[in-house]
Backbone as CSV, one residue per row, in Angstrom:
resi,resn,N_x,N_y,N_z,CA_x,CA_y,CA_z,C_x,C_y,C_z
1,PRO,201.107,166.568,132.655,199.709,166.710,132.215,198.741,165.815,132.972
2,CYS,199.208,164.650,133.410,198.334,163.735,134.161,197.843,164.394,135.442
3,ARG,198.745,165.064,136.147,198.347,165.710,137.395,197.353,166.837,137.139
4,ALA,197.553,167.578,136.060,196.633,168.667,135.723,195.235,168.136,135.422
5,VAL,195.162,167.049,134.669,193.862,166.437,134.353,193.207,165.919,135.627
6,HIS,193.997,165.331,136.496,193.490,164.797,137.760,192.866,165.915,138.601
7,ILE,193.573,167.030,138.743,193.058,168.172,139.506,191.759,168.678,138.897
8,PHE,191.748,168.823,137.588,190.576,169.331,136.874,189.355,168.444,137.108
9,MET,189.529,167.154,137.013,188.409,166.234,137.187,187.867,166.284,138.611
10,ASN,188.752,166.346,139.579,188.306,166.425,140.966,187.630,167.756,141.275
11,ALA,188.203,168.840,140.784,187.630,170.165,141.044,186.241,170.310,140.446
12,ASN,185.983,169.581,139.369,184.690,169.674,138.693,183.772,168.488,138.971
13,LYS,184.162,167.679,139.965,183.326,166.560,140.426,182.988,165.574,139.304
14,ILE,183.950,165.351,138.417,183.782,164.347,137.365,184.169,162.988,137.948
15,ARG,183.253,162.074,137.960,183.511,160.753,138.535,184.412,159.936,137.598
16,TYR,185.360,159.232,138.185,186.305,158.470,137.373,186.931,157.348,138.189
17,GLN,187.541,156.434,137.495,188.362,155.397,138.118,189.801,155.654,137.716
18,ASP,190.650,155.834,138.697,192.054,156.154,138.446,192.841,154.868,138.213
19,ILE,193.534,154.779,137.087,194.334,153.598,136.754,195.810,153.981,136.735
20,LEU,196.605,153.355,137.592,198.038,153.622,137.621,198.727,152.917,136.457
21,VAL,199.682,153.605,135.850,200.428,153.062,134.716,201.893,152.912,135.114
22,ASP,202.469,151.765,134.853,203.859,151.469,135.213,204.791,152.024,134.138
23,LEU,205.216,153.269,134.321,206.119,153.889,133.345,207.506,153.253,133.345
24,PRO,208.169,153.097,134.518,209.497,152.472,134.498,209.474,151.067,133.908
25,GLY,208.358,150.367,134.091,208.244,149.011,133.571,207.856,148.944,132.113
26,GLY,207.625,150.105,131.496,207.325,150.143,130.070,205.909,149.762,129.697
27,GLU,204.971,149.894,130.625,203.591,149.492,130.334,202.987,150.201,129.118
28,PRO,203.244,151.515,128.913,202.659,152.167,127.734,203.089,151.548,126.403
29,SER,204.194,150.810,126.400,204.673,150.183,125.164,204.006,148.842,124.879
30,SER,203.176,148.383,125.784,202.541,147.080,125.612,201.411,147.140,124.589
31,GLU,201.106,146.007,124.007,200.011,145.926,123.040,198.666,146.177,123.713
32,GLN,198.549,145.766,124.957,197.304,145.991,125.693,197.038,147.481,125.874
33,PHE,198.093,148.232,126.216,197.933,149.677,126.386,197.647,150.347,125.046
34,LYS,198.230,149.826,123.987,198.017,150.383,122.652,196.549,150.318,122.250
35,GLU,195.824,149.349,122.759,194.400,149.248,122.469,193.618,150.390,123.114
36,ILE,194.163,150.946,124.187,193.526,152.072,124.868,193.934,153.387,124.220
37,ASN,195.224,153.534,123.957,195.754,154.757,123.352,196.758,154.377,122.274
38,ARG,196.408,154.600,121.046,197.259,154.186,119.919,198.597,154.900,119.900
39,PHE,198.694,156.044,120.586,199.971,156.761,120.661,200.832,156.265,121.820
40,GLN,200.230,155.471,122.705,200.933,154.844,123.833,201.583,155.869,124.763
41,THR,200.811,156.903,125.080,201.258,157.955,125.988,200.201,158.161,127.074
42,ILE,200.574,158.906,128.097,199.630,159.315,129.132,199.663,160.840,129.234
43,PRO,198.523,161.421,129.638,197.271,160.815,130.085,196.399,160.370,128.915
44,CYS,195.462,159.503,129.234,194.426,159.118,128.282,193.196,158.697,129.078
45,ILE,192.039,158.752,128.443,190.797,158.423,129.139,189.944,157.482,128.292
46,ILE,189.061,156.783,128.980,187.991,156.038,128.317,186.691,156.503,128.954
47,ASP,185.852,157.155,128.197,184.553,157.626,128.673,183.479,156.811,127.960
48,LYS,182.963,155.818,128.681,182.075,154.813,128.074,182.861,154.090,126.976
49,ASP,182.534,154.291,125.709,183.280,153.621,124.639,184.175,154.590,123.873
50,PHE,184.350,155.810,124.428,185.143,156.838,123.748,186.533,156.916,124.368
51,LYS,187.563,156.744,123.537,188.942,156.784,123.999,189.618,158.049,123.478
52,LEU,190.375,158.704,124.354,190.994,159.976,123.973,192.317,160.150,124.706
53,SER,193.303,160.698,124.000,194.601,161.018,124.592,194.860,162.517,124.469
54,GLU,195.965,162.958,125.041,196.420,164.347,125.036,195.606,165.201,126.013
55,SER,196.312,165.782,126.981,195.660,166.504,128.073,194.772,167.647,127.596
56,ILE,195.244,168.433,126.639,194.455,169.578,126.184,193.193,169.119,125.471
57,ALA,193.301,168.072,124.677,192.112,167.508,124.030,191.134,166.983,125.078
58,ILE,191.656,166.396,126.143,190.810,165.876,127.218,190.082,167.013,127.926
59,PHE,190.798,168.096,128.227,190.152,169.261,128.836,188.987,169.750,127.973
60,ARG,189.259,169.942,126.699,188.236,170.480,125.798,187.060,169.515,125.655
61,TYR,187.342,168.243,125.669,186.269,167.250,125.586,185.366,167.341,126.811
62,PHE,185.966,167.405,127.985,185.170,167.495,129.210,184.293,168.745,129.220
63,VAL,184.869,169.871,128.807,184.106,171.127,128.792,182.901,171.021,127.866
64,GLY,183.073,170.370,126.741,181.971,170.214,125.803,180.978,169.150,126.202
65,GLU,181.429,168.186,126.999,180.596,167.025,127.324,179.806,167.186,128.617
66,TYR,180.380,167.925,129.575,179.768,168.015,130.900,179.363,169.451,131.221
67,GLU,178.086,169.678,131.428,177.570,171.018,131.697,177.962,171.532,133.074
68,LEU,178.306,170.635,133.979,178.586,171.032,135.357,179.916,171.764,135.520
69,ILE,180.760,171.776,134.507,182.093,172.363,134.632,182.007,173.887,134.688
70,ALA,182.660,174.470,135.688,182.666,175.921,135.859,183.281,176.598,134.638
71,ASP,182.678,177.693,134.225,183.044,178.333,132.965,184.459,178.908,132.960
72,HIS,184.973,179.263,134.133,186.285,179.918,134.157,187.413,178.997,133.696
73,TRP,187.204,177.681,133.770,188.268,176.767,133.359,188.575,176.885,131.872
74,TYR,187.532,176.990,131.057,187.698,177.101,129.602,186.347,177.568,129.044
75,PRO,186.127,178.891,128.971,184.809,179.454,128.657,184.233,178.947,127.334
76,LYS,182.963,178.572,127.384,182.290,178.093,126.178,181.833,179.239,125.285
77,ASN,181.383,180.334,125.907,180.695,181.375,125.150,181.418,182.711,125.093
78,ASP,182.593,182.796,125.693,183.378,184.033,125.621,184.608,183.757,124.759
79,ASN,184.521,184.130,123.512,185.574,183.791,122.550,186.917,184.404,122.918
80,LYS,186.914,185.641,123.433,188.170,186.313,123.741,188.856,185.691,124.959
81,LYS,188.082,185.363,125.983,188.673,184.710,127.156,189.217,183.333,126.787
82,ARG,188.460,182.615,125.978,188.901,181.283,125.550,190.154,181.387,124.686
83,ALA,190.199,182.393,123.828,191.366,182.586,122.960,192.611,182.916,123.772
84,ARG,192.441,183.662,124.863,193.591,183.991,125.698,194.146,182.732,126.371
85,ILE,193.267,181.840,126.772,193.711,180.557,127.326,194.399,179.734,126.241
86,ASP,193.786,179.700,125.062,194.370,178.954,123.941,195.751,179.482,123.570
87,GLU,195.937,180.784,123.724,197.236,181.384,123.402,198.346,180.719,124.213
88,TYR,198.088,180.541,125.514,199.089,179.855,126.330,199.182,178.378,125.979
89,LEU,198.045,177.730,125.761,198.052,176.298,125.457,198.869,175.997,124.206
90,GLU,198.795,176.871,123.217,199.576,176.677,121.992,201.051,176.992,122.228
91,TRP,201.321,178.022,123.013,202.698,178.436,123.285,203.458,177.391,124.086
92,GLN,202.791,176.778,125.054,203.486,175.914,126.004,204.030,174.628,125.392
93,HIS,203.494,174.215,124.245,203.981,172.982,123.622,205.486,173.026,123.364
94,GLN,205.954,174.160,122.839,207.366,174.297,122.490,208.163,175.067,123.540
95,LYS,207.514,175.424,124.637,208.205,176.185,125.686,208.107,175.469,127.034
96,THR,207.080,175.762,127.815,206.994,175.189,129.164,207.071,173.671,129.147
97,ARG,206.202,173.055,128.361,206.147,171.596,128.324,207.460,171.001,127.828
98,LEU,207.964,171.521,126.721,209.177,170.969,126.124,210.400,171.218,126.996
99,CYS,210.638,172.476,127.364,211.874,172.834,128.059,211.954,172.234,129.460
100,LEU,210.851,172.301,130.211,210.889,171.796,131.576,210.910,170.272,131.617
101,THR,210.213,169.646,130.681,210.200,168.184,130.646,211.552,167.625,130.222
102,LEU,212.170,168.220,129.211,213.482,167.748,128.771,214.522,167.910,129.872
103,TYR,214.438,169.012,130.607,215.352,169.220,131.732,215.158,168.129,132.785
104,PHE,213.916,167.918,133.191,213.618,166.916,134.218,214.032,165.521,133.763
105,ARG,213.705,165.207,132.534,213.996,163.870,132.016,215.498,163.627,131.948
106,HIS,216.255,164.603,131.457,217.686,164.390,131.260,218.453,164.404,132.582
107,VAL,218.086,165.319,133.470,218.865,165.491,134.699,218.439,164.530,135.808
108,TRP,217.148,164.196,135.887,216.674,163.375,137.010,216.189,161.989,136.589
109,TRP,215.336,161.932,135.573,214.700,160.653,135.219,215.664,159.674,134.543
110,ASN,216.371,160.131,133.522,217.232,159.227,132.758,218.260,158.482,133.609
111,PRO,218.974,159.169,134.524,219.941,158.432,135.347,219.300,157.323,136.182
112,ARG,218.026,157.476,136.508,217.345,156.482,137.336,216.854,155.277,136.551
113,ILE,216.879,155.386,135.237,216.499,154.227,134.418,217.684,153.743,133.578
114,GLY,218.891,154.155,134.003,220.103,153.626,133.394,220.579,154.320,132.139
115,ILE,220.077,155.513,131.861,220.521,156.269,130.686,221.528,157.317,131.138
116,SER,222.698,157.332,130.526,223.767,158.234,130.946,223.423,159.691,130.649
117,THR,223.981,160.575,131.466,223.742,162.012,131.337,225.011,162.706,130.865
118,LYS,224.920,163.468,129.792,226.060,164.226,129.290,226.019,165.641,129.875
119,PRO,227.114,166.086,130.499,227.132,167.403,131.141,226.755,168.546,130.202
120,GLU,227.222,168.493,128.962,226.930,169.588,128.033,225.450,169.638,127.668
121,VAL,224.824,168.468,127.601,223.386,168.435,127.314,222.606,168.936,128.525
122,ALA,223.025,168.523,129.715,222.372,168.982,130.943,222.459,170.498,131.064
123,GLU,223.613,171.052,130.689,223.792,172.506,130.736,222.850,173.201,129.760
124,ARG,222.707,172.636,128.577,221.809,173.229,127.580,220.356,173.139,128.027
125,ARG,219.975,171.991,128.581,218.602,171.830,129.069,218.305,172.817,130.195
126,THR,219.279,173.014,131.074,219.097,173.953,132.180,218.946,175.375,131.660
127,ARG,219.741,175.739,130.690,219.674,177.086,130.118,218.337,177.327,129.424
128,ASP,217.886,176.343,128.646,216.601,176.483,127.950,215.449,176.614,128.940
129,MET,215.501,175.819,130.003,214.450,175.883,131.009,214.449,177.233,131.718
130,SER,215.614,177.717,132.069,215.720,179.000,132.753,215.188,180.134,131.882
131,ASN,215.516,180.094,130.606,215.015,181.121,129.683,213.496,181.073,129.580
132,CYS,212.943,179.870,129.566,211.491,179.702,129.503,210.824,180.280,130.748
133,LEU,211.375,179.982,131.914,210.816,180.502,133.161,210.913,182.024,133.220
134,ASP,211.960,182.582,132.644,212.093,184.042,132.595,211.009,184.667,131.719
135,ILE,210.672,183.998,130.626,209.591,184.488,129.764,208.262,184.460,130.519
136,ILE,208.041,183.397,131.263,206.815,183.312,132.068,206.787,184.437,133.092
137,GLU,207.896,184.658,133.765,207.991,185.705,134.784,207.771,187.095,134.199
138,ASN,208.387,187.376,133.069,208.423,188.741,132.546,207.351,189.073,131.517
139,ILE,206.735,188.055,130.920,205.740,188.319,129.877,204.361,187.778,130.250
140,TRP,204.301,186.524,130.626,202.994,185.931,130.920,202.396,186.430,132.225
141,LEU,203.224,186.611,133.231,202.718,187.007,134.552,202.797,188.517,134.726
142,THR,201.893,189.210,134.063,201.838,190.667,134.164,201.038,191.074,135.394
143,ASN,201.215,192.316,135.803,200.595,192.785,137.040,199.105,193.076,136.911
144,ASP,198.565,193.070,135.702,197.157,193.424,135.522,196.223,192.221,135.624
145,LYS,196.764,191.039,135.933,195.912,189.858,136.080,196.546,188.878,137.066
146,LYS,195.711,188.073,137.718,196.198,187.134,138.729,196.783,185.868,138.115
147,PHE,196.134,185.400,137.043,196.537,184.134,136.443,197.006,184.348,135.004
148,VAL,197.364,183.288,134.331,197.932,183.396,132.991,196.991,184.091,132.015
149,ALA,195.705,183.768,132.097,194.760,184.271,131.099,193.714,185.222,131.669
150,GLY,193.863,185.634,132.912,192.878,186.535,133.504,192.892,186.462,135.017
151,ASP,191.796,186.861,135.641,191.722,186.898,137.098,191.128,185.641,137.714
152,GLU,190.784,184.662,136.888,190.276,183.392,137.388,191.138,182.253,136.855
153,ILE,191.267,181.223,137.664,192.087,180.078,137.271,191.489,179.372,136.057
154,SER,192.357,178.855,135.198,191.922,178.143,133.994,192.759,176.879,133.814
155,VAL,192.444,176.112,132.785,193.228,174.904,132.509,194.678,175.257,132.188
156,ALA,194.915,176.451,131.656,196.280,176.884,131.355,197.126,176.922,132.620
157,ASP,196.538,177.381,133.707,197.272,177.486,134.965,197.604,176.113,135.548
158,LEU,196.697,175.172,135.399,196.973,173.819,135.892,198.167,173.215,135.167
159,LEU,198.200,173.368,133.851,199.304,172.809,133.073,200.623,173.473,133.430
160,LEU,200.617,174.791,133.540,201.847,175.515,133.861,202.354,175.135,135.248
161,ALA,201.477,175.195,136.231,201.893,174.954,137.611,202.426,173.538,137.817
162,CYS,201.788,172.563,137.206,202.238,171.177,137.375,203.626,170.956,136.780
163,GLU,203.928,171.629,135.685,205.271,171.518,135.101,206.313,172.121,136.039
164,VAL,205.988,173.261,136.643,206.932,173.920,137.546,207.151,173.084,138.808
165,GLU,206.092,172.494,139.331,206.236,171.667,140.534,207.219,170.522,140.303
166,GLN,207.180,169.925,139.132,207.989,168.734,138.864,209.483,169.003,138.913
167,ILE,209.915,170.169,138.431,211.356,170.429,138.380,211.945,170.668,139.765
168,LYS,211.106,170.898,140.764,211.614,171.041,142.129,212.251,169.744,142.616
169,ILE,211.813,168.615,142.053,212.356,167.315,142.450,213.861,167.261,142.210
170,VAL,214.307,167.924,141.162,215.729,167.915,140.797,216.555,168.715,141.796
171,GLY,215.892,169.606,142.549,216.595,170.493,143.452,216.717,171.896,142.909
172,TYR,216.143,172.116,141.737,216.177,173.443,141.113,215.136,174.348,141.769
173,ASP,215.526,175.592,142.041,214.602,176.569,142.624,214.045,177.460,141.517
174,PRO,212.808,177.222,141.068,212.245,178.017,139.974,211.914,179.446,140.381
175,PHE,211.927,179.730,141.690,211.518,181.048,142.170,212.686,182.000,142.390
176,PHE,213.910,181.521,142.206,215.075,182.384,142.399,215.041,183.532,141.395
177,LYS,214.959,184.745,141.893,214.857,185.972,141.090,213.581,186.000,140.233
178,ARG,212.572,185.242,140.662,211.283,185.244,139.947,210.149,185.379,140.970
179,PRO,210.014,186.541,141.581,208.998,186.730,142.629,207.569,186.608,142.119
180,LYS,207.324,187.019,140.888,205.961,186.916,140.350,205.559,185.463,140.148
181,LEU,206.505,184.636,139.722,206.216,183.216,139.550,205.895,182.565,140.893
182,GLU,206.638,182.924,141.922,206.391,182.351,143.247,205.005,182.738,143.763
183,LYS,204.651,184.016,143.624,203.326,184.477,144.058,202.229,183.798,143.248
184,TYR,202.459,183.680,141.955,201.486,183.038,141.068,201.255,181.579,141.460
185,MET,202.321,180.854,141.725,202.186,179.442,142.090,201.392,179.282,143.387
186,ASP,201.589,180.195,144.317,200.815,180.159,145.559,199.328,180.356,145.278
187,MET,199.000,181.249,144.345,197.596,181.510,144.021,196.955,180.328,143.309
188,VAL,197.701,179.687,142.419,197.176,178.501,141.733,196.921,177.390,142.744
189,ARG,197.875,177.191,143.622,197.740,176.147,144.647,196.513,176.389,145.519
190,GLU,196.333,177.634,145.940,195.182,177.974,146.778,193.868,177.771,146.031
191,ALA,193.829,178.195,144.772,192.597,178.097,143.985,192.237,176.654,143.655
192,ALA,193.235,175.791,143.563,192.997,174.400,143.147,193.008,173.402,144.298
193,ASN,193.221,173.873,145.502,193.220,172.964,146.650,191.799,172.592,147.061
194,PRO,191.617,171.433,147.711,192.634,170.514,148.252,193.211,169.533,147.237
195,TYR,192.694,169.573,146.026,193.083,168.584,145.009,194.522,168.773,144.552
196,TYR,194.994,170.022,144.566,196.356,170.330,144.121,197.382,169.655,145.032
197,ASP,197.253,169.865,146.330,198.212,169.271,147.264,198.130,167.749,147.265
198,HIS,196.929,167.230,147.143,196.760,165.774,147.168,197.513,165.104,146.017
199,ILE,197.361,165.629,144.810,197.989,164.995,143.650,199.495,165.228,143.631
200,HIS,199.975,166.226,144.389,201.410,166.507,144.408,202.118,165.912,145.629
201,GLU,201.444,165.066,146.380,202.069,164.481,147.570,203.366,163.750,147.237
202,LEU,203.352,162.944,146.183,204.561,162.216,145.801,205.646,163.177,145.337
203,VAL,205.277,164.171,144.544,206.242,165.170,144.078,206.891,165.859,145.269
204,TYR,206.085,166.322,146.213,206.619,167.024,147.378,207.526,166.122,148.211
205,SER,207.217,164.840,148.270,208.035,163.913,149.060,209.424,163.729,148.461
206,LEU,209.569,164.016,147.172,210.847,163.834,146.485,211.672,165.114,146.400
207,VAL,211.091,166.253,146.784,211.802,167.531,146.711,212.884,167.565,147.790
208,PRO,214.155,167.785,147.412,215.243,167.769,148.398,215.101,168.852,149.463
209,ASN,214.770,170.068,149.030,214.643,171.200,149.953,213.167,171.477,150.192
210,LYS,212.630,170.995,151.312,211.197,171.099,151.576,210.738,172.548,151.720
211,SER,211.659,173.470,152.006,211.273,174.874,152.149,210.861,175.482,150.822
212,LYS,211.185,174.796,149.701,210.857,175.311,148.371,209.501,174.814,147.881
213,ILE,208.828,173.994,148.691,207.513,173.483,148.292,206.479,174.603,148.370
């Protein structure tokens, strides 16, 4: 979600100061960080004296607060277009976000911070993630629209694409037998560049097979 918020802010020319957070060092668990975000998670923002966490809440706050934001990201006055975006935002909590993050965390992140990996759990995480990607391929990415919620990029696409990019670090190919997902990711990248490639530089540097970037 941090990368998605970063892309959104840059694409909409929202001025900000980027603060790096030491995740391996446990910075979010500190009392100082708790003063910024009581849930001690990222992303979070401070806008003047207003503090807010959760990427989707941040997106909606920006849309309501800044008039300069292009309407296609999250329409203010088209209830049906906004509802279609919300449909994915609500769905992804228990699907894309949950399944892909648990897979990445268990298979790649945990071993690097000294947490053991159980093969049976890794197998289950891989299966859940694969099933989720199949749903995206076969249901969300229909031929009558370019992006998740229509023919223009939205905040839903940023969240989806950033989750898919991350699992490439593990060496998993999300595009195997998923041609619509591969085409879709190319369109999101093109629509969100140059900010998309910039924020994914570290991710791309960690991908074992560079041809899958």
